[in-house]
Each structure stands twice: as structure tokens, then as C-alpha cells.
N, C-alpha and C positions, 0 to 999 in steps of 0.2 A: 725032174726036181731041180730047183735052183740051188746052186752051191756057191756061196760067196767066198772069195779068196780070203785067206787069213789076214793079209796086209792090204790096206787101202792103196789105190793107185795114186791118189793125191789126198789133200785135206778134205775134200767135199764129196768125192764119189768113190765107189768101189765097183770092180768088175765082177760080173756073174755070168753063168751059163744059163740060157733059157731055150725052151723049145717054142719056136714061132709056128703057130698052128693056123691053118685056114681050112676051108670046107674040104679041100682035096689035097692039102699040102702040109708038110711038116718039115721044119728046118731048124737045125741046131745052130745057135749063134751066140756071140758075146753081147752083153748089154751092160749098161752102167746104172747103178742105183745111187740115189742121194743118201749120204750117210746120216743116220740119226743116232745121236749118242747123248747121254746125260752129262750135264755140266753142273757141278756143285759150286755155287757162288757164296763166298764167305766175305765178311766184313770184319777186319781185324781178328781173323781166326774163328769168328762165330758164323755158324751156318745160317744163311739167309734164305736161300731158295735152291731147288734143283730144277734145272731147265732142260727140256729135251730140245736139242738144237743140232744144226749142221756145223761141224768144226770149222774154225776160221773166224777171225775178227772177234775172238773171245774177250779180249780186253774191252773192246767197244761194247759188246753185249752186256758185260757185267756193269760197266759204268753207266750205260744207258738205262738198264733195268733199275739200278739203285737211284738214279735221278728221277725217272718217270714215276717211281713208286714213292717219291717224297723223302727218301732217306738221305741222299746227297743233294746239296744245293748248287754245286758247281765244281769246276776244276780245282779251285783253291783248297778244297777239302780233301783232295787225294794226294797222298804221299807217294804211293807206288801201287802197281798192279802186277801180280806174279802168278804164273802157273805153279802149282804145287802137287806133290805126290800125296795121295791119301795115306795117312799113317796106318790105317787099318788094312789097307790093300796097296802095298807098294807098287804093284803093277798098274794101278789105275792112276793116270795123270790128269783125269778130267776134273780137276779142282782148281779154281782160280780165287785168289785172295786179294781183296782190295784193302790196303792199309791206309786208314785215314790219318791226316796230320794230327799231331799231338794236341794242337790248340783247339781242335773241333770238340765242342761240348754238346751234350744233349742228344747224341745219336740213338741212345736206347729209347728215347721218347718219340722218335720219328717212325715213319712207316704207317701212315694214316689209312692205307687202303685195305690191308688184309693181313692175315696170318701168313708170314712169308715162308714158313717151312712147308712148301707145297709145290706142286707142278705149276709152271708158268701158264698152263692151259686153263687153270681154274678161272671161271668167269666171275664178273662182278655184276651186280644188278641192284635195282631198287632206287627209289627217290632219294633215300639217305645218301647213297653213294654219289649221285649226281650233285647233291648239295655239298658233299665233301670235296668233290673235284673242283667245283666253282669257288669254294672257300680258299683252296690252295692255288688254283689256276683259273682266275676269272676269264670270261670270254674274251677272245682276242678281237680287237677292232683297230687295225693299223692302217685302214684306208686302202688296202690292196685291192686293185681292180684288175681282172684278167679277161682277155678276149676269148671268145668262143674259138677263134682260129688257133690260138695257142693251146687251149685245152685239148682240142681234137688231135693235135700232134703228139700229145704226151704218151698215149698207149704204144705207138710204134717206136718212139724213142726209148721207152722203158724196155720193151720187148727186145729190141735190137742189142741191148746191152746185157741181156741175161745169158751169160756164157754157161752158167751152171744148169739152167733150164734146157739149153741146147743139148747138153750132155745127157741129162737124165729125164727131163719132162716132169720132175718131181720137186722143184724148188720154187717157193714164192719169192717175190721181189718187192722191195720198197725203193722208191727213187725220190730224191730231193731236187726240185727244179726252182729256177728263179722265175720272175714274172714274165720273162720273154720266152720261157720254155726251154732254157738251157739246162741240161742235166749236170748237177753239181756233185751228186754222190749217189751211188747205188749199192745196195747190199742184198744178198740172197740168203735164204735159210729155209729149212723144212717148215718153219712156222712164220706166219705173217708178223706176229707180234715181235718175234726175235729180230726180223729184218728191220723193223722200225726202231727197235731199241739199239741196234747196231749203228744206224744212221745218227740217232740222237747221241749215242755214246761217242761216236767219232767227233761230232760237233763239240761235245763237252770237253774231250781231251785236247781239242785244238783251240779251246777258248773261243768258240764261235757262237755260243748261246747268248741271247735268245735268237731263234731263227725267224725273225720278222721278215715279212715280204717273201716268204717261200711257199712252195706248193709241195705237199706230200702226196705221192701217187703210190697206191698199192695194187698188187696184181690180182687180188681176190675181192672178197666182200669187205665191207667196213663194219667193224664191231664197235661196241662201246669203248673197249680198251684202246683201239687204234686212235679214236678221237681224243680220248683222255691223254694219251701219250703226246699227241700233237699239241694239245693245250698246255701241257707241262713245259714243252719246249718252245711255246709261243708261236707255233706254226698256224697261220690264219686260214689256210685252205687245204682241205683233204679231198682227194679224188680217188676213185676206184673204178676198175673195169666191171665190177659186179655190184650187187645190191648193198644197201645199208640196213642195219637193224633198227628197230624202233627206238632203243635206248641211245644208239649212236646219233640218230636224228634229233632226239630230245636234247642231248648234251651239246650238239653243234648248233643249236637254235640261233645263237647270236654270232656264229662264225660262218664259214663257207664250206659246204659239203655237197659233192656231186657223185653220182654213181651211174652204173651202166654207161660209162664213158667209152664208147666204141663206135666205129663206123662214122656216121655223120651227126650223131646226137648224144645226149646225156640227160639224166634226171637231176635237176637241181633241188636238193632236199632243204638247203638252207643257203641264204646269201645270194639268191638269184639276181638281186638288184646290183650286185657287185660284178656280175659277169656281163661283159660288153659285147654286144652283137657286132 
């Protein structure tokens, strides 16, 4: 039986005892697990969403989620971001409150994507949703062209920077690269969407939006929401080591999207003419 210790060894992982079994072997050993905990995100004290995430970079996650879901438009609308204790459960510190500036108006009318009192894993689908995304974030066409040589190097560069995955084998990663393949920012999380929101949130808090001329690389498959978040941040190129969903391809039709980026090849779902041999 696995017995997780009461206190985490660091922000992202916890130590546990496991029995390592083989056909003729049995060995007791220590292992590390990726921590998964809820984070309640509030805007001005109002509950917006509960996200299952790996602790760390919570300010970026909250800012990124609020931006990619159309509630915040930029760093200028944020007064401060603070961790708070849940008043109904003082022992729970997994609450983060984003305080908007007093001059910001119309926040209650924003949030065009979904009912936010939900888990971040809730999916989006349908033609209406695609039309809504393009209404708020039109397709990106910034002239970015990327070579096959640069793209083929991205998986190894992403993987070599995944310290959390090295510990646990259980964390996804998202990396932001420039057109020459230099890694600019990497975030890890139990959820792919959270890792992307952390990257975009970091850019928002550093006043680096929009992210024109950048490549977003994710360690798993590409869903509708990954492409949607990239469009909101004006990232023109999304790459993944695994497949893309049908809605992701449809949404990225006028952008650049590649999947199965591994070994010596890739599938170009959109924007193949912008990939230079």
C-alpha cells in the first residue's frame, strides 16, 4: 500500500513508499509523486474557477486563466494577486485572489467562454465556440516562418528542461520558444492547460503580451483549448509531441499547428507553407 507523507518534500512533489514488483522480484523503495491540489481562483473576492493543479507559479496560473478566458485584457487591469486562507476552512490556503484596479469597468460582463464555477478540465466544443474564439482572438498571421531543423530540436530542448518530470514522470510541460528554437520560458503542471496558462500568465505579469513570433510547444496532445489559449496570447505557432484533436485543427486553420513532433518528422495540420525545409 502506498503511504504518502503528511508534508510535501517541496512545492511540486511528495515522497511515498511503493512496492516495486517484477515477475520474480519485490522491492520496497521510495518514490515521488506529482502533487495535485485544488486552487480556487477569485477575482475581487468572487469565485471564478476551481483548478486542479500542481502548486507553484499560482499567480501566473490565475492571471493566465483570467486572460485566456477573456476576463482580463492585460497587466494594466491587475492591482495585486494574493494567496488567501479560505474563511470557511482556515487550514486551507489554496485560494488566490486577483484584485482588479478600481478603474476597470465591465468585468461582470466578461467571460465569454463558459460558466467559470467549474473545473478547468471542462471541455469546450462546437462551431459556436470556434466563432466566439475568432471574434475575440482572430487568427494570427504575423509572417513567422520556422525551419524544419529548428522544429525538430524543440522536443529534446523541452524534455531536457523538465525537472519535475524527471522526479515524478507525472508532469506535463509547456515551453515558449523563439523562431530560432531558444527556450524562453517553461512551466510544468499536472495539467497541460495549466502549464500553458502559467506561461501566458508570466508574460502578462511581465508586460510581454502579445507573444508574436513565438512557438508554443506542449508535451502531450493538442486540444481545442490549447490552441484557443495560444490565439488569445497571439502565439502564431503551436507544436506538440502527440496528436491534435479535430476542433484544434479547425480552430488553427489560419495559424500554424504541428503534431507528432518527434524523431525526424512531424504532421503539419495547418500552416505547412510557413515551415521551411
